[in-house]
N, CA and C atoms of all chains as a GROMACS GRO file, in nm:
protein
  618
    1MET      N    1 -15.402   4.788   4.974
    1MET     CA    2 -15.266   4.727   4.961
    1MET      C    3 -15.185   4.808   4.858
    2ALA      N    4 -15.082   4.857   4.903
    2ALA     CA    5 -14.991   4.931   4.800
    2ALA      C    6 -14.881   4.844   4.771
    3ARG      N    7 -14.856   4.835   4.633
    3ARG     CA    8 -14.740   4.756   4.583
    3ARG      C    9 -14.615   4.828   4.622
    4THR      N   10 -14.533   4.774   4.696
    4THR     CA   11 -14.420   4.845   4.750
    4THR      C   12 -14.290   4.754   4.720
    5PRO      N   13 -14.179   4.829   4.670
    5PRO     CA   14 -14.056   4.746   4.644
    5PRO      C   15 -13.969   4.755   4.773
    6SER      N   16 -13.864   4.672   4.763
    6SER     CA   17 -13.762   4.668   4.872
    6SER      C   18 -13.683   4.801   4.877
    7GLN      N   19 -13.630   4.835   4.987
    7GLN     CA   20 -13.543   4.954   4.991
    7GLN      C   21 -13.401   4.928   4.930
    8MET      N   22 -13.363   4.811   4.916
    8MET     CA   23 -13.225   4.786   4.864
    8MET      C   24 -13.118   4.845   4.937
    9ILE      N   25 -13.106   4.822   5.068
    9ILE     CA   26 -13.002   4.891   5.147
    9ILE      C   27 -12.871   4.839   5.106
   10ASP      N   28 -12.767   4.910   5.143
   10ASP     CA   29 -12.628   4.886   5.097
   10ASP      C   30 -12.583   4.742   5.131
   11LEU      N   31 -12.522   4.679   5.031
   11LEU     CA   32 -12.459   4.542   5.060
   11LEU      C   33 -12.346   4.573   5.155
   12GLY      N   34 -12.316   4.480   5.237
   12GLY     CA   35 -12.212   4.497   5.334
   12GLY      C   36 -12.263   4.553   5.470
   13THR      N   37 -12.392   4.591   5.470
   13THR     CA   38 -12.454   4.641   5.593
   13THR      C   39 -12.444   4.526   5.696
   14GLU      N   40 -12.421   4.564   5.819
   14GLU     CA   41 -12.412   4.460   5.927
   14GLU      C   42 -12.554   4.436   5.966
   15ALA      N   43 -12.583   4.304   5.996
   15ALA     CA   44 -12.723   4.263   6.033
   15ALA      C   45 -12.765   4.334   6.161
   16PRO      N   46 -12.868   4.410   6.166
   16PRO     CA   47 -12.930   4.457   6.297
   16PRO      C   48 -12.961   4.340   6.386
   17THR      N   49 -12.926   4.353   6.505
   17THR     CA   50 -12.965   4.258   6.610
   17THR      C   51 -13.112   4.266   6.643
   18PHE      N   52 -13.162   4.158   6.685
   18PHE     CA   53 -13.304   4.158   6.738
   18PHE      C   54 -13.322   4.038   6.835
   19SER      N   55 -13.440   4.058   6.899
   19SER     CA   56 -13.483   3.938   6.991
   19SER      C   57 -13.631   3.942   6.972
   20LEU      N   58 -13.687   3.831   6.924
   20LEU     CA   59 -13.829   3.822   6.886
   20LEU      C   60 -13.882   3.690   6.928
   21PRO      N   61 -14.006   3.683   6.968
   21PRO     CA   62 -14.072   3.554   6.991
   21PRO      C   63 -14.108   3.480   6.871
   22ASP      N   64 -14.066   3.347   6.867
   22ASP     CA   65 -14.103   3.259   6.761
   22ASP      C   66 -14.253   3.216   6.788
   23VAL      N   67 -14.353   3.244   6.728
   23VAL     CA   68 -14.491   3.205   6.763
   23VAL      C   69 -14.516   3.060   6.760
   24VAL      N   70 -14.427   2.989   6.687
   24VAL     CA   71 -14.449   2.848   6.665
   24VAL      C   72 -14.395   2.770   6.788
   25SER      N   73 -14.267   2.794   6.823
   25SER     CA   74 -14.208   2.720   6.938
   25SER      C   75 -14.214   2.786   7.073
   26GLY      N   76 -14.252   2.921   7.068
   26GLY     CA   77 -14.260   3.003   7.184
   26GLY      C   78 -14.123   3.049   7.237
   27GLU      N   79 -14.019   3.008   7.162
   27GLU     CA   80 -13.882   3.049   7.201
   27GLU      C   81 -13.852   3.191   7.156
   28THR      N   82 -13.753   3.246   7.227
   28THR     CA   83 -13.707   3.380   7.174
   28THR      C   84 -13.594   3.362   7.079
   29ILE      N   85 -13.602   3.428   6.967
   29ILE     CA   86 -13.496   3.406   6.868
   29ILE      C   87 -13.415   3.543   6.856
   30SER      N   88 -13.285   3.521   6.866
   30SER     CA   89 -13.204   3.644   6.858
   30SER      C   90 -13.098   3.621   6.755
   31LEU      N   91 -13.057   3.725   6.692
   31LEU     CA   92 -12.946   3.728   6.598
   31LEU      C   93 -12.819   3.730   6.671
   32ASP      N   94 -12.729   3.645   6.637
   32ASP     CA   95 -12.598   3.646   6.718
   32ASP      C   96 -12.493   3.592   6.619
   33SER      N   97 -12.377   3.625   6.647
   33SER     CA   98 -12.268   3.579   6.554
   33SER      C   99 -12.166   3.494   6.627
   34PHE      N  100 -12.127   3.385   6.560
   34PHE     CA  101 -12.021   3.303   6.620
   34PHE      C  102 -11.915   3.285   6.517
   35PRO      N  103 -11.793   3.319   6.552
   35PRO     CA  104 -11.682   3.314   6.456
   35PRO      C  105 -11.672   3.171   6.394
   36GLY      N  106 -11.663   3.176   6.263
   36GLY     CA  107 -11.643   3.044   6.193
   36GLY      C  108 -11.764   2.966   6.178
   37ALA      N  109 -11.877   3.008   6.235
   37ALA     CA  110 -11.997   2.935   6.225
   37ALA      C  111 -12.089   2.990   6.113
   38ARG      N  112 -12.158   2.904   6.040
   38ARG     CA  113 -12.246   2.959   5.947
   38ARG      C  114 -12.374   2.996   6.011
   39ALA      N  115 -12.417   2.924   6.114
   39ALA     CA  116 -12.544   2.963   6.176
   39ALA      C  117 -12.527   3.099   6.246
   40THR      N  118 -12.626   3.186   6.229
   40THR     CA  119 -12.612   3.313   6.289
   40THR      C  120 -12.725   3.359   6.380
   41TRP      N  121 -12.786   3.247   6.433
   41TRP     CA  122 -12.895   3.286   6.531
   41TRP      C  123 -12.894   3.194   6.646
   42SER      N  124 -12.949   3.228   6.752
   42SER     CA  125 -12.955   3.142   6.876
   42SER      C  126 -13.098   3.141   6.928
   43ARG      N  127 -13.132   3.030   6.981
   43ARG     CA  128 -13.259   3.018   7.042
   43ARG      C  129 -13.241   3.020   7.192
   44SER      N  130 -13.334   3.074   7.261
   44SER     CA  131 -13.335   3.064   7.406
   44SER      C  132 -13.477   3.052   7.455
   45SER      N  133 -13.493   3.007   7.577
   45SER     CA  134 -13.629   3.000   7.639
   45SER      C  135 -13.610   3.066   7.772
   46ALA      N  136 -13.716   3.079   7.841
   46ALA     CA  137 -13.704   3.138   7.979
   46ALA      C  138 -13.611   3.062   8.070
   47THR      N  139 -13.607   2.933   8.052
   47THR     CA  140 -13.528   2.858   8.150
   47THR      C  141 -13.393   2.813   8.097
   48THR      N  142 -13.375   2.804   7.964
   48THR     CA  143 -13.251   2.755   7.910
   48THR      C  144 -13.202   2.844   7.804
   49ALA      N  145 -13.070   2.842   7.781
   49ALA     CA  146 -13.029   2.915   7.658
   49ALA      C  147 -12.914   2.826   7.597
   50ARG      N  148 -12.920   2.815   7.472
   50ARG     CA  149 -12.815   2.749   7.398
   50ARG      C  150 -12.787   2.818   7.275
   51SER      N  151 -12.675   2.800   7.232
   51SER     CA  152 -12.626   2.866   7.103
   51SER      C  153 -12.607   2.767   6.989
   52CYS      N  154 -12.644   2.802   6.876
   52CYS     CA  155 -12.615   2.721   6.761
   52CYS      C  156 -12.478   2.749   6.707
   53SER      N  157 -12.396   2.661   6.683
   53SER     CA  158 -12.265   2.688   6.636
   53SER      C  159 -12.222   2.580   6.538
   54MET      N  160 -13.034   3.418   5.699
   54MET     CA  161 -13.132   3.470   5.595
   54MET      C  162 -13.253   3.516   5.673
   55VAL      N  163 -13.278   3.640   5.670
   55VAL     CA  164 -13.400   3.703   5.736
   55VAL      C  165 -13.498   3.733   5.631
   56ALA      N  166 -13.616   3.684   5.647
   56ALA     CA  167 -13.727   3.712   5.550
   56ALA      C  168 -13.841   3.783   5.623
   57PHE      N  169 -13.888   3.897   5.566
   57PHE     CA  170 -14.009   3.955   5.626
   57PHE      C  171 -14.124   3.914   5.538
   58ILE      N  172 -14.216   3.837   5.610
   58ILE     CA  173 -14.328   3.781   5.541
   58ILE      C  174 -14.450   3.802   5.626
   59CYS      N  175 -14.560   3.754   5.580
   59CYS     CA  176 -14.684   3.758   5.661
   59CYS      C  177 -14.780   3.654   5.611
   60ASN      N  178 -14.900   3.649   5.655
   60ASN     CA  179 -14.997   3.546   5.609
   60ASN      C  180 -15.078   3.600   5.488
   61HIS      N  181 -15.131   3.726   5.495
   61HIS     CA  182 -15.238   3.768   5.419
   61HIS      C  183 -15.211   3.810   5.275
   62CYS      N  184 -15.084   3.849   5.256
   62CYS     CA  185 -15.044   3.915   5.139
   62CYS      C  186 -15.037   3.825   5.017
   63PRO      N  187 -15.096   3.852   4.906
   63PRO     CA  188 -15.098   3.766   4.788
   63PRO      C  189 -14.959   3.740   4.742
   64PHE      N  190 -14.872   3.836   4.749
   64PHE     CA  191 -14.723   3.825   4.702
   64PHE      C  192 -14.658   3.716   4.787
   65VAL      N  193 -14.689   3.705   4.913
   65VAL     CA  194 -14.628   3.605   4.998
   65VAL      C  195 -14.691   3.468   4.968
   66GLN      N  196 -14.826   3.474   4.950
   66GLN     CA  197 -14.901   3.350   4.934
   66GLN      C  198 -14.856   3.273   4.804
   67LEU      N  199 -14.810   3.353   4.704
   67LEU     CA  200 -14.763   3.293   4.587
   67LEU      C  201 -14.637   3.212   4.603
   68ILE      N  202 -14.551   3.259   4.698
   68ILE     CA  203 -14.421   3.196   4.706
   68ILE      C  204 -14.406   3.109   4.824
   69ARG      N  205 -14.508   3.105   4.918
   69ARG     CA  206 -14.487   3.043   5.046
   69ARG      C  207 -14.455   2.893   5.046
   70HIS      N  208 -14.513   2.823   4.952
   70HIS     CA  209 -14.472   2.679   4.945
   70HIS      C  210 -14.325   2.665   4.901
   71GLU      N  211 -14.283   2.740   4.809
   71GLU     CA  212 -14.145   2.729   4.754
   71GLU      C  213 -14.053   2.790   4.864
   72PHE      N  214 -14.096   2.894   4.935
   72PHE     CA  215 -14.011   2.946   5.044
   72PHE      C  216 -13.994   2.851   5.156
   73ALA      N  217 -14.090   2.772   5.181
   73ALA     CA  218 -14.090   2.666   5.288
   73ALA      C  219 -13.984   2.563   5.245
   74ARG      N  220 -13.987   2.533   5.117
   74ARG     CA  221 -13.894   2.434   5.063
   74ARG      C  222 -13.749   2.487   5.076
   75TYR      N  223 -13.736   2.618   5.036
   75TYR     CA  224 -13.601   2.679   5.053
   75TYR      C  225 -13.558   2.664   5.203
   76GLY      N  226 -13.648   2.697   5.288
   76GLY     CA  227 -13.609   2.688   5.432
   76GLY      C  228 -13.562   2.552   5.464
   77ARG      N  229 -13.640   2.449   5.422
   77ARG     CA  230 -13.593   2.312   5.465
   77ARG      C  231 -13.457   2.282   5.402
   78GLU      N  232 -13.438   2.314   5.267
   78GLU     CA  233 -13.314   2.279   5.215
   78GLU      C  234 -13.194   2.352   5.268
   79TYR      N  235 -13.211   2.476   5.281
   79TYR     CA  236 -13.095   2.556   5.324
   79TYR      C  237 -13.068   2.549   5.468
   80THR      N  238 -13.165   2.526   5.553
   80THR     CA  239 -13.143   2.499   5.698
   80THR      C  240 -13.050   2.380   5.708
   81ASN      N  241 -13.076   2.279   5.620
   81ASN     CA  242 -12.994   2.151   5.624
   81ASN      C  243 -12.860   2.177   5.571
   82ARG      N  244 -12.831   2.284   5.494
   82ARG     CA  245 -12.699   2.312   5.441
   82ARG      C  246 -12.634   2.417   5.524
   83GLY      N  247 -12.688   2.455   5.646
   83GLY     CA  248 -12.617   2.543   5.740
   83GLY      C  249 -12.650   2.688   5.740
   84ILE      N  250 -12.765   2.718   5.672
   84ILE     CA  251 -12.816   2.853   5.675
   84ILE      C  252 -12.914   2.867   5.783
   85ALA      N  253 -12.905   2.978   5.857
   85ALA     CA  254 -13.006   3.001   5.964
   85ALA      C  255 -13.116   3.087   5.893
   86VAL      N  256 -13.230   3.025   5.888
   86VAL     CA  257 -13.348   3.090   5.816
   86VAL      C  258 -13.439   3.142   5.925
   87ILE      N  259 -13.482   3.268   5.920
   87ILE     CA  260 -13.578   3.325   6.010
   87ILE      C  261 -13.678   3.404   5.936
   88ALA      N  262 -13.803   3.387   5.956
   88ALA     CA  263 -13.918   3.461   5.905
   88ALA      C  264 -13.968   3.558   6.003
   89ILE      N  265 -14.004   3.678   5.970
   89ILE     CA  266 -14.050   3.776   6.058
   89ILE      C  267 -14.180   3.850   6.012
   90ASN      N  268 -14.281   3.845   6.095
   90ASN     CA  269 -14.404   3.923   6.051
   90ASN      C  270 -14.399   4.050   6.132
   91SER      N  271 -14.396   4.166   6.062
   91SER     CA  272 -14.400   4.294   6.134
   91SER      C  273 -14.532   4.372   6.121
   92ASN      N  274 -14.631   4.307   6.060
   92ASN     CA  275 -14.757   4.376   6.029
   92ASN      C  276 -14.837   4.419   6.159
   93ASP      N  277 -14.905   4.528   6.146
   93ASP     CA  278 -14.998   4.563   6.260
   93ASP      C  279 -15.112   4.459   6.269
   94ILE      N  280 -15.102   4.380   6.367
   94ILE     CA  281 -15.196   4.261   6.377
   94ILE      C  282 -15.332   4.306   6.418
   95ASP      N  283 -15.336   4.436   6.469
   95ASP     CA  284 -15.473   4.486   6.492
   95ASP      C  285 -15.557   4.525   6.370
   96ALA      N  286 -15.474   4.567   6.275
   96ALA     CA  287 -15.529   4.606   6.148
   96ALA      C  288 -15.553   4.480   6.055
   97VAL      N  289 -15.466   4.382   6.070
   97VAL     CA  290 -15.465   4.264   5.984
   97VAL      C  291 -15.480   4.147   6.070
   98PRO      N  292 -15.599   4.107   6.118
   98PRO     CA  293 -15.620   3.992   6.208
   98PRO      C  294 -15.570   3.863   6.149
   99ASP      N  295 -15.559   3.850   6.020
   99ASP     CA  296 -15.511   3.726   5.955
   99ASP      C  297 -15.366   3.702   5.981
  100ASP      N  298 -15.296   3.803   6.021
  100ASP     CA  299 -15.151   3.807   6.056
  100ASP      C  300 -15.131   3.788   6.200
  101ALA      N  301 -15.225   3.763   6.280
  101ALA     CA  302 -15.218   3.746   6.435
  101ALA      C  303 -15.137   3.611   6.464
  102PRO      N  304 -15.080   3.612   6.576
  102PRO     CA  305 -14.994   3.489   6.618
  102PRO      C  306 -15.062   3.359   6.588
  103ASP      N  307 -15.186   3.337   6.628
  103ASP     CA  308 -15.245   3.205   6.608
  103ASP      C  309 -15.256   3.166   6.465
  104LYS      N  310 -15.287   3.275   6.378
  104LYS     CA  311 -15.281   3.249   6.239
  104LYS      C  312 -15.145   3.217   6.180
  105MET      N  313 -15.049   3.291   6.235
  105MET     CA  314 -14.907   3.258   6.188
  105MET      C  315 -14.872   3.119   6.222
  106LYS      N  316 -14.908   3.063   6.332
  106LYS     CA  317 -14.878   2.932   6.373
  106LYS      C  318 -14.951   2.828   6.279
  107ASP      N  319 -15.081   2.870   6.246
  107ASP     CA  320 -15.148   2.789   6.147
  107ASP      C  321 -15.081   2.786   6.017
  108ASP      N  322 -15.030   2.896   5.963
  108ASP     CA  323 -14.962   2.900   5.838
  108ASP      C  324 -14.834   2.822   5.842
  109ALA      N  325 -14.757   2.838   5.951
  109ALA     CA  326 -14.625   2.758   5.972
  109ALA      C  327 -14.654   2.614   5.953
  110ARG      N  328 -14.768   2.563   6.017
  110ARG     CA  329 -14.795   2.416   6.010
  110ARG      C  330 -14.849   2.374   5.874
  111ARG      N  331 -14.929   2.458   5.828
  111ARG     CA  332 -14.989   2.430   5.696
  111ARG      C  333 -14.898   2.426   5.585
  112PHE      N  334 -14.798   2.513   5.584
  112PHE     CA  335 -14.703   2.520   5.478
  112PHE      C  336 -14.572   2.459   5.498
  113GLY      N  337 -14.558   2.406   5.615
  113GLY     CA  338 -14.428   2.342   5.649
  113GLY      C  339 -14.310   2.432   5.672
  114TYR      N  340 -14.339   2.539   5.744
  114TYR     CA  341 -14.227   2.625   5.782
  114TYR      C  342 -14.139   2.554   5.892
  115THR      N  343 -14.018   2.525   5.863
  115THR     CA  344 -13.932   2.450   5.960
  115THR      C  345 -13.846   2.557   6.039
  116PHE      N  346 -13.858   2.687   6.000
  116PHE     CA  347 -13.777   2.794   6.060
  116PHE      C  348 -13.870   2.874   6.157
  117PRO      N  349 -13.803   2.945   6.246
  117PRO     CA  350 -13.879   3.028   6.328
  117PRO      C  351 -13.968   3.129   6.251
  118TYR      N  352 -14.086   3.156   6.301
  118TYR     CA  353 -14.181   3.259   6.238
  118TYR      C  354 -14.210   3.354   6.351
  119CYS      N  355 -14.137   3.468   6.354
  119CYS     CA  356 -14.148   3.553   6.468
  119CYS      C  357 -14.232   3.669   6.444
  120LEU      N  358 -14.288   3.720   6.553
  120LEU     CA  359 -14.380   3.846   6.550
  120LEU      C  360 -14.292   3.964   6.601
  121ASP      N  361 -14.292   4.063   6.516
  121ASP     CA  362 -14.223   4.195   6.543
  121ASP      C  363 -14.336   4.295   6.581
  122GLU      N  364 -14.382   4.277   6.702
  122GLU     CA  365 -14.503   4.354   6.723
  122GLU      C  366 -14.487   4.504   6.726
  123ASP      N  367 -14.371   4.558   6.781
  123ASP     CA  368 -14.353   4.695   6.779
  123ASP      C  369 -14.287   4.752   6.650
  124GLN      N  370 -14.266   4.658   6.555
  124GLN     CA  371 -14.212   4.688   6.420
  124GLN      C  372 -14.068   4.749   6.420
  125SER      N  373 -14.004   4.737   6.528
  125SER     CA  374 -13.868   4.796   6.543
  125SER      C  375 -13.773   4.716   6.454
  126VAL      N  376 -13.800   4.586   6.441
  126VAL     CA  377 -13.692   4.513   6.363
  126VAL      C  378 -13.714   4.538   6.209
  127ALA      N  379 -13.840   4.554   6.165
  127ALA     CA  380 -13.857   4.592   6.026
  127ALA      C  381 -13.788   4.725   5.997
  128LYS      N  382 -13.805   4.822   6.088
  128LYS     CA  383 -13.740   4.943   6.073
  128LYS      C  384 -13.588   4.940   6.074
  129ALA      N  385 -13.531   4.857   6.154
  129ALA     CA  386 -13.392   4.847   6.161
  129ALA      C  387 -13.338   4.785   6.034
  130TYR      N  388 -13.410   4.698   5.966
  130TYR     CA  389 -13.373   4.641   5.842
  130TYR      C  390 -13.420   4.721   5.719
  131GLN      N  391 -13.495   4.822   5.746
  131GLN     CA  392 -13.562   4.903   5.646
  131GLN      C  393 -13.646   4.820   5.559
  132ALA      N  394 -13.710   4.721   5.618
  132ALA     CA  395 -13.800   4.630   5.549
  132ALA      C  396 -13.917   4.708   5.500
  133ALA      N  397 -13.968   4.694   5.377
  133ALA     CA  398 -14.077   4.779   5.325
  133ALA      C  399 -14.197   4.705   5.284
  134CYS      N  400 -14.168   4.576   5.252
  134CYS     CA  401 -14.283   4.503   5.192
  134CYS      C  402 -14.272   4.361   5.235
  135THR      N  403 -14.388   4.275   5.203
  135THR     CA  404 -14.383   4.132   5.225
  135THR      C  405 -14.414   4.078   5.091
  136PRO      N  406 -14.322   3.984   5.044
  136PRO     CA  407 -14.192   3.943   5.112
  136PRO      C  408 -14.081   4.030   5.085
  137ASP      N  409 -13.982   4.039   5.178
  137ASP     CA  410 -13.860   4.110   5.164
  137ASP      C  411 -13.747   4.025   5.217
  138PHE      N  412 -13.644   4.007   5.149
  138PHE     CA  413 -13.538   3.903   5.185
  138PHE      C  414 -13.401   3.964   5.210
  139TYR      N  415 -13.331   3.917   5.304
  139TYR     CA  416 -13.194   3.966   5.336
  139TYR      C  417 -13.109   3.849   5.374
  140LEU      N  418 -12.999   3.842   5.300
  140LEU     CA  419 -12.902   3.732   5.322
  140LEU      C  420 -12.773   3.780   5.367
  141PHE      N  421 -12.719   3.723   5.478
  141PHE     CA  422 -12.597   3.775   5.545
  141PHE      C  423 -12.497   3.666   5.543
  142ASP      N  424 -12.367   3.695   5.545
  142ASP     CA  425 -12.258   3.613   5.546
  142ASP      C  426 -12.229   3.574   5.689
  143ALA      N  427 -12.130   3.490   5.707
  143ALA     CA  428 -12.094   3.445   5.852
  143ALA      C  429 -12.042   3.559   5.935
  144ASP      N  430 -11.999   3.674   5.862
  144ASP     CA  431 -11.958   3.795   5.940
  144ASP      C  432 -12.074   3.884   5.957
  145ARG      N  433 -12.189   3.841   5.932
  145ARG     CA  434 -12.314   3.915   5.941
  145ARG      C  435 -12.313   4.038   5.847
  146ARG      N  436 -12.257   4.031   5.738
  146ARG     CA  437 -12.266   4.144   5.645
  146ARG      C  438 -12.360   4.102   5.528
  147LEU      N  439 -12.432   4.204   5.484
  147LEU     CA  440 -12.536   4.180   5.392
  147LEU      C  441 -12.479   4.141   5.253
  148VAL      N  442 -12.512   4.031   5.196
  148VAL     CA  443 -12.458   3.995   5.067
  148VAL      C  444 -12.569   3.990   4.954
  149TYR      N  445 -12.698   3.983   5.002
  149TYR     CA  446 -12.805   3.978   4.908
  149TYR      C  447 -12.921   4.042   4.972
  150ARG      N  448 -13.003   4.121   4.898
  150ARG     CA  449 -13.136   4.165   4.943
  150ARG      C  450 -13.215   4.190   4.817
  151GLY      N  451 -13.344   4.171   4.840
  151GLY     CA  452 -13.446   4.193   4.734
  151GLY      C  453 -13.537   4.078   4.713
  152GLN      N  454 -13.556   4.030   4.585
  152GLN     CA  455 -13.667   3.931   4.552
  152GLN      C  456 -13.626   3.795   4.569
  153PHE      N  457 -13.734   3.710   4.595
  153PHE     CA  458 -13.714   3.568   4.598
  153PHE      C  459 -13.690   3.512   4.461
  154ASP      N  460 -13.765   3.567   4.367
  154ASP     CA  461 -13.741   3.545   4.225
  154ASP      C  462 -13.834   3.642   4.152
  155ALA      N  463 -13.838   3.623   4.018
  155ALA     CA  464 -13.912   3.718   3.935
  155ALA      C  465 -14.057   3.701   3.926
  156THR      N  466 -14.115   3.608   3.999
  156THR     CA  467 -14.259   3.585   3.988
  156THR      C  468 -14.336   3.700   4.063
  157ARG      N  469 -14.455   3.720   4.012
  157ARG     CA  470 -14.541   3.818   4.074
  157ARG      C  471 -14.684   3.760   4.053
  158PRO      N  472 -14.778   3.794   4.145
  158PRO     CA  473 -14.913   3.747   4.119
  158PRO      C  474 -14.963   3.781   3.976
  159GLY      N  475 -15.017   3.690   3.905
  159GLY     CA  476 -15.069   3.709   3.776
  159GLY      C  477 -14.973   3.686   3.657
  160SER      N  478 -14.839   3.667   3.698
  160SER     CA  479 -14.739   3.637   3.598
  160SER      C  480 -14.726   3.488   3.569
  161ASP      N  481 -14.675   3.449   3.459
  161ASP     CA  482 -14.663   3.321   3.424
  161ASP      C  483 -14.520   3.259   3.461
  162THR      N  484 -14.446   3.342   3.516
  162THR     CA  485 -14.303   3.300   3.564
  162THR      C  486 -14.322   3.187   3.673
  163PRO      N  487 -14.252   3.076   3.661
  163PRO     CA  488 -14.267   2.975   3.766
  163PRO      C  489 -14.197   3.023   3.896
  164VAL      N  490 -14.250   2.982   4.010
  164VAL     CA  491 -14.200   3.007   4.144
  164VAL      C  492 -14.083   2.918   4.165
  165THR      N  493 -13.960   2.966   4.170
  165THR     CA  494 -13.850   2.886   4.197
  165THR      C  495 -13.757   2.932   4.315
  166GLY      N  496 -13.771   3.059   4.341
  166GLY     CA  497 -13.670   3.122   4.440
  166GLY      C  498 -13.538   3.141   4.371
  167ALA      N  499 -13.531   3.149   4.247
  167ALA     CA  500 -13.409   3.141   4.167
  167ALA      C  501 -13.307   3.248   4.214
  168ASP      N  502 -13.351   3.370   4.247
  168ASP     CA  503 -13.260   3.478   4.281
  168ASP      C  504 -13.196   3.452   4.421
  169LEU      N  505 -13.285   3.413   4.512
  169LEU     CA  506 -13.235   3.392   4.656
  169LEU      C  507 -13.151   3.263   4.658
  170ARG      N  508 -13.187   3.166   4.582
  170ARG     CA  509 -13.112   3.041   4.572
  170ARG      C  510 -12.976   3.067   4.519
  171ALA      N  511 -12.962   3.144   4.407
  171ALA     CA  512 -12.835   3.170   4.345
  171ALA      C  513 -12.745   3.239   4.448
  172ALA      N  514 -12.804   3.334   4.513
  172ALA     CA  515 -12.716   3.408   4.611
  172ALA      C  516 -12.679   3.321   4.724
  173THR      N  517 -12.762   3.235   4.774
  173THR     CA  518 -12.732   3.140   4.888
  173THR      C  519 -12.633   3.038   4.844
  174ASP      N  520 -12.646   2.987   4.724
  174ASP     CA  521 -12.555   2.880   4.669
  174ASP      C  522 -12.413   2.948   4.660
  175ALA      N  523 -12.409   3.064   4.611
  175ALA     CA  524 -12.280   3.133   4.597
  175ALA      C  525 -12.214   3.147   4.729
  176LEU      N  526 -12.290   3.194   4.824
  176LEU     CA  527 -12.237   3.223   4.960
  176LEU      C  528 -12.182   3.087   5.020
  177LEU      N  529 -12.259   2.983   5.008
  177LEU     CA  530 -12.215   2.851   5.061
  177LEU      C  531 -12.095   2.798   4.991
  178ALA      N  532 -12.079   2.838   4.864
  178ALA     CA  533 -11.970   2.782   4.780
  178ALA      C  534 -11.840   2.869   4.795
  179GLY      N  535 -11.854   2.979   4.878
  179GLY     CA  536 -11.745   3.064   4.894
  179GLY      C  537 -11.719   3.160   4.781
  180LYS      N  538 -11.822   3.172   4.684
  180LYS     CA  539 -11.804   3.247   4.569
  180LYS      C  540 -11.869   3.380   4.583
  181PRO      N  541 -11.826   3.478   4.501
  181PRO     CA  542 -11.893   3.608   4.507
  181PRO      C  543 -12.044   3.595   4.475
  182VAL      N  544 -12.125   3.659   4.552
  182VAL     CA  545 -12.271   3.665   4.536
  182VAL      C  546 -12.297   3.760   4.416
  183PRO      N  547 -12.379   3.710   4.324
  183PRO     CA  548 -12.410   3.805   4.204
  183PRO      C  549 -12.455   3.948   4.250
  184GLN      N  550 -12.397   4.040   4.183
  184GLN     CA  551 -12.424   4.180   4.223
  184GLN      C  552 -12.546   4.234   4.158
  185GLU      N  553 -12.594   4.163   4.058
  185GLU     CA  554 -12.718   4.203   3.991
  185GLU      C  555 -12.836   4.153   4.085
  186GLN      N  556 -12.896   4.247   4.154
  186GLN     CA  557 -13.004   4.211   4.253
  186GLN      C  558 -13.115   4.300   4.228
  187HIS      N  559 -13.236   4.240   4.238
  187HIS     CA  560 -13.357   4.312   4.204
  187HIS      C  561 -13.448   4.325   4.331
  188PRO      N  562 -13.508   4.434   4.342
  188PRO     CA  563 -13.605   4.454   4.458
  188PRO      C  564 -13.715   4.356   4.458
  189SER      N  565 -13.751   4.315   4.573
  189SER     CA  566 -13.876   4.242   4.588
  189SER      C  567 -13.994   4.344   4.565
  190LEU      N  568 -14.105   4.290   4.540
  190LEU     CA  569 -14.235   4.366   4.527
  190LEU      C  570 -14.335   4.298   4.598
  191GLY      N  571 -14.407   4.379   4.691
  191GLY     CA  572 -14.509   4.307   4.775
  191GLY      C  573 -14.606   4.411   4.829
  192CYS      N  574 -14.679   4.356   4.927
  192CYS     CA  575 -14.767   4.448   5.002
  192CYS      C  576 -14.687   4.527   5.095
  193ASN      N  577 -14.711   4.655   5.113
  193ASN     CA  578 -14.628   4.734   5.204
  193ASN      C  579 -14.650   4.682   5.351
  194ILE      N  580 -14.547   4.689   5.430
  194ILE     CA  581 -14.574   4.653   5.571
  194ILE      C  582 -14.680   4.731   5.631
  195LYS      N  583 -14.769   4.672   5.702
  195LYS     CA  584 -14.876   4.747   5.753
  195LYS      C  585 -14.843   4.812   5.884
  196TRP      N  586 -14.793   4.940   5.879
  196TRP     CA  587 -14.738   5.002   5.989
  196TRP      C  588 -14.848   5.045   6.092
  197ARG      N  589 -14.820   5.042   6.209
  197ARG     CA  590 -14.913   5.100   6.308
  197ARG      C  591 -14.935   5.243   6.286
  198PRO      N  592 -15.055   5.295   6.304
  198PRO     CA  593 -15.078   5.443   6.278
  198PRO      C  594 -14.981   5.519   6.366
  199GLY      N  595 -14.908   5.613   6.295
  199GLY     CA  596 -14.816   5.702   6.359
  199GLY      C  597 -14.677   5.639   6.374
  200ASN      N  598 -14.658   5.506   6.325
  200ASN     CA  599 -14.535   5.435   6.337
  200ASN      C  600 -14.460   5.424   6.204
  201GLU      N  601 -14.510   5.492   6.105
  201GLU     CA  602 -14.461   5.470   5.967
  201GLU      C  603 -14.314   5.527   5.968
  202PRO      N  604 -14.228   5.461   5.900
  202PRO     CA  605 -14.085   5.496   5.886
  202PRO      C  606 -14.068   5.608   5.792
  203ASP      N  607 -13.950   5.675   5.786
  203ASP     CA  608 -13.926   5.784   5.688
  203ASP      C  609 -13.939   5.731   5.544
  204TYR      N  610 -13.898   5.605   5.528
  204TYR     CA  611 -13.894   5.548   5.385
  204TYR      C  612 -14.027   5.497   5.333
  205TYR      N  613 -14.135   5.518   5.418
  205TYR     CA  614 -14.259   5.466   5.377
  205TYR      C  615 -14.334   5.575   5.288
  206GLY      N  616 -14.390   5.538   5.185
  206GLY     CA  617 -14.480   5.621   5.112
  206GLY      C  618 -14.410   5.719   5.019
   0.00000   0.00000   0.00000
C-alpha cells in the first residue's frame, strides 16, 4: 500500500459524467444535472428510468 | 458529492462510520451522495461487489456504492487514493476536493468529517466554500496492470 494524496484538481472543474452499477440496489447510477435542483444524479434500471429533481 | 472509497483500505476503514453518517445527514438535506470503488477487484478480492454490498449493509451506507470496474471514472476525476472526495455545486462545478477531515490512522484527531462538512454546509447555505482545502491521504487506487494513469506514481 502506497500512501497517496489527492490530485487536487482545479476548483470549478465540471463533474465528469459516468454511468456505473450500484452493487447494493443493482441500479445504474449516472451523473446528470437538472437546472435548479440540488440533486445531481439519477437512477435508472433496465425497465424504468426516473430522475431525481 | 462523489467519494472514491473501497473496503480494504485502513484510511477508509477509519472514517467509514462517520462517512455513512455524513451520507445519511446530507442526503436528507438535498445532497446527492455517491460512493465509487475503482480498485482492481482481481487484485483485491475484499473490494469485490459482494463484499461491497456487505460493507454497505454493515456500515449503513444509504447512498449508492458503485463499482468502476474499468477504472475510467477514477481516471476522469483524477482520483488517486481512497478515500478521495469531490463536492460539486448545482451547476456541477467543483467547489471542494480533498480530505474528509484531518484524521489519519494512528493519529489522535477525532473523526468528524469536519472539512467536507464545512464545505457542504457552506454550499447548502449559499456561502463561499472555504478555499483552504487539504488533500486526502489514503491507499493508492489499485490500478489494473497496464492501466495506471499518468498521474500515478
